[in-house]
N, C-alpha and C positions, 0 to 999 in steps of 0.2 A: 271688752264689755259686751261682745255679741251674745253671750249666754243669757243675758238678762233682758234682751229686747222682748217686748210684750209677748209675742208668740214667735217661737223659733221654728223655722223650717229647716230641718236638717237634711242635707243632700246625701250625707254619708252617715248612716245610722250605726255609729260605733264609738267607743270611748277612747280609742287610741289609733294611731296611724304610724306607719313605717317602723313597726316593732318586730324585733327578731324574737322568735320563740326560744325559750330556754330549754336546752336539752342536755343530755349527758349526766355526769355525776355531780354531786353536791360540791360547790366550790368551798374550799376550806379557808379558815382565818378571815371570815367575812363579817362576823357579828361585832360591831363596834359600839362603844358607849352603852353597853347593856345596862338596863335599869337595875337598881340595887335589889329590887324585889320583883316577883312575878307580876306581870301586867294584869290589870283587871278592867274589862270593858263591860258596859251594860247597854243593852238595847231596850229602849222604852217603846214597847209595841202599842199600836193603836187598837189592838184587838184583845180578846179575852182568852184565847187558847191557841193551840198549835194546829188547828185545822185549816184546810184549804190553802189559799195563797200564802197567808202569813205563816203557816206551818212550814211551807217551803223556804220562806225567808229565814225563819229561825233556825231550821235544821242545816241549811247551807252555811250559815254563819257559825253555827256550833262546830261543824266539821273544820272550817277554816281556823277557828280559834284553837281547836284541839291540836292541829298540826303545828301551829305556831307557838304552842305552850302559853296560851293566854287564858286566864280565868274569864269565862264569858257567861253572862246570865241574861235572862229576859224578864223584864217587868211588864205585866199585862195591864191593860186598861179595860176593866170589866164592862164599863158603860159605853165604850166606843165614842164618847163625846170629847170635843176639844177642850172644854173647861176642865173636865176630870183629868185629861192628859196633862194639862198644865199643872194641876195640883199634884199629880204623881211626880212630875219632873221636879217641882220645887221641894217636895219631901225627900226625894233622892239626893238632891244637891245639899240639903241641910243635914243630911245624915252624917254621923261621925265616921261611918265607913263608906266614904265616897269612892267611886271608881276612878281610875286614871283617865278614862274618857267615856263619853256617852254617845250612842248612836240614837238619832231621833228622827221623827217625821215632821213635816210642816203643816200647820193649820192656819186658815185665815183668821185674823184677829188674835192669834196666839203666838206666832213665831217670833215676833220682835221681843216679847216678854221672855220666851224661852231662851233666846240668845243673850238677853240682858242678864238673866239669872246665871248663865254659864260664865259670863264675864265677872259677875259679882263674886261667885264662889271659886273662880279660877280653875274651872274644870273644862277641858277641851270638849268640843261637841262636833260631831260629823253628821250632817243631814243626809238622809237617804230617801229613796222611793218616789218622792214627789217634789215638784219644783216649789220655789217660793211663791206665796200669794202674789198675783199680778199687781195688786194695789200697794204692796209693800216692797217690791223689788228695789226701787230707787232708794228708799230710806234705809233698807238693810244693806244693800250693796254687795260687793264680792266678799268672799271669805277673807278674814284676816285684815280687813280694812276698818270698818266701823265697829266690828266686834272681833277683837284679836283672838279670842278663844274659838271662834267659828273657823275650824281648820279646813273644811272642805265639804263638797256637796256632790253626791252621785244619785241620779234619778233617771227614770224613764223620760224620754221626750214624748210626753203624752199627746201633744198636739200632732206630731208627725205620725206616731203610732195610730192615732185615731183616724187620720187621713188614709193611712195604708189599709186599715181594717175596713173602713167605709167603702173604699174603692173595690176591695175584694168582694164584699158582700153585694154591692150593687152590680158588679160585673157578673157575678154568679146568677143573680136574678134576671139579668138581661139575656142570658142564654135561653131562657124560656119565654122571654117577653121582648123580642128584638125590635118591635115597632111600638111598644107601649111605654108610657111614663112609669117608672118604678116608684112605688109609694113606700116611704120609710117612716118608722117610728123609732124613738130613742127612749130607753129606760136607763137613767143615769144614777150616779151615786149621791152622796150627801153634799149639800150646798156649801158647807164650810171647808170642803177639801179642794186644794188647788188643782188636783188631777181631774176633778169633775169639771171644773171650768175649762181646762185645756182640752179634755176629751170632747166636751160638747162643741167647742170651737172647731176642732178638727172635723167632726161630723158635719156641722153646718157649712164649713168652708167647702167641702167636697160637693155637697148637694147644691149649694148656690152656684157652683161653676158647671153643673151638669144640667142642661136643659131637658134631659130625659129622666130626671130624678126629682122627686118632690118629698119634702119633709113635712109630715102631718103635724107631729108634736114631739117634744121632749118632756118627759116627766121624771121625777126623782123618787128613788126607792130606798135611799140611805144605805145602800149596800146589802140590804136584807132580802133573802130569798123569798120569804112569804109575802113581803110587801111588793116585790117585783112581780110575783105571780098575780097579785091583786090588781096592780096597775096595768099589767098586760091584758088581763081579762076585761078591764074597763076600756082599754084602747080598742080591743076587738069589737066591743059593742058600739063604740063611738064611730069607728071608721070602717068602711068597706074596702075590700081589695088591698089589704096590706101585703106587701111583697117582701119587705126586709124588716127585721127586728134587730136593732143595734143595742147592745147592752154594755154598760161600763164595767162589768165584771163577769167572769165565767160563772160564778156562783149564782148571780141573778139570772143569767141566760139559762142555766141548767134547771133551776127551780121553776122557771116559767115554761119549760118545754111542754108540759102537759097541756097547757092552754093551746099551743099550736098543733099538738098531736090529736086534738079532738076530731072525731069523725066528721064534724061539721066544718072543719077548717082544712083548706088545701095547704100544701107545703109552703112554709115561709122560710126564707133564707135567714139564718140567725148566727150571731157570733158575739164574743165578749173579749175581755182582757184578762190576762194573768198567767196563761200557759199552765193551768192546773192539770194535774194528772187526770182528773175526771173529764175535763174538757178535751184533752188529747184523745182519751179513749172514746169519747162521744163523736169526735170527728172521724176517727177510724171506723166507728160503727155506722156512720152516716146520720147521726142524730143531731149534730151541730156542724156548722159550715166553716167556722174559723175562730181563732183566738189570737190576740195580740199580746206580746209580752217579752220576757227576757230580764225584767227588772227584779226578779226574785233573787238575783245574784248580788244586788247592791250591798247589803249588809256584810256578806261574806268577803267581798272584795274591799269594802271599807275597812274591815278588820286587818287585811293585809297592809293597806296604806297606813293605818294608825300604828300597827306593829313596827313598820319600818321607820316611821316618824320618831317613835320613842326609842329606837335603837340608833338614832343619829343619821338616818338617811331620809331627809325630808322629801316626800313625794313631789312637792311643789317644784323641785328643781327640774323634773323631767315630765311632769304630768299636770294636766289642767286642774285648777282648784275646783272648777265646776265641770262635771263631765256627764255624759249621757250613757246609760246602760246599752250594751249591745243587745240586739233583739230584732224583732220583726213580727210578721204574721204567719202563723201556721194554718194551713188549710188542707183540703183533701188531696191536693196534688203533691204536697211536700211533707205530709205528716210522717211518712215512714222514716225520713231523715232524722227526725227528732224523737221518735217514739221511744226508743230504748233509753235514751238519756233522761227523758222527762217522766217516764212511767216508772222505771226502776229506781231512780233517784239515789244512786249509790254514791252519795257525796263523800262518804268515808274512803272511797276508792280513789279520790282525787288527792294528789300531793300538792297542797297549797303552798308549800315552801318554794315550789317552782315558780310561783307568781311573785315572790318576794325578792327585792333587790338587795336585801340584807344577806340572804342565802345565795343569791345568784346576781352579784353586782355587775356582771358583764352585760346584763340586759340594759339596753339604752332607755327603755321606758317600761310601762306596764301593759301587758296584753291581756285584757279581760274579755276578749271576744267570745261569743258563743261558738264560733268555729273552733277555737282552741279547746274549749270544753268538750266539744264533740270528738276531738282527736286525742284528748288525754286518756 
């Protein structure tokens, strides 16, 4: 039950342990209980397009599905709102052409209804990207218990990621201010997103434990770049001597950069979440200090797990039903290590069959680590 404790502090930020990497040639005679028809999975996206972070999520999953011979499609949420997301989900489940499984995200006040609909229509669901709402975790419980069609859950450990990011940003600011209190502002996401709550808590937790850091205020910009810039400009007017600007997404951090780059403003250490191509490039160019992420892989690796499940190899036998994405914080000192992978994004060059225990049954579990991606 440790995965659902209110805020999880992960000492080892990885989704798997003691896993041998699959190498060599494809193992033969491994596909068992093959479905009568080609599998069909749908990702219900919380966004309206293939841009930015969610574009990375969609494209990584498409490459995975293509390798595993799965029909995969994305349904978009043009409004970005939780209520609309629920309506899209219900329409999909009521459709006569329902998929074999759905990949979805969690919303506060919506997730229980989403899971109940999955049970009603007997369509398995796999939650990705963010955790369950903290106020609903006990009622929802672990996958396959209260909601039998809730097969699994893979997400970022947003609390731990936020702590890591905050520590990197504050430490960077302290290099120039070794004897001063570091002043921090936070520009966060939408209030109905579980990741917003957890990222905010990680930020606050680090600042509260550091007597040489002070959090002025956390504001919410609903993941919108223009709104983040507006809120950032207001914070600059409200507070003097801001040293660190913490953002809940790369998009908001990058859109707000012009506020900090004004001739009237000295350099402010800033960073966000998502490991976007634009953020990696900005770090390389010295325009951004850090980005936390790794969770763009969730949907693609969930496709692997679902593929194996429908082929008679239930991942629950060797892998946690609730797991955290592999990842961490990219900053100026380590950006070169990740640059080629995250800027080129050659997901079609990855052989996702190597991650499957249907194709490579000798694997004792699933190794979805970033280190393996870097070496593939």
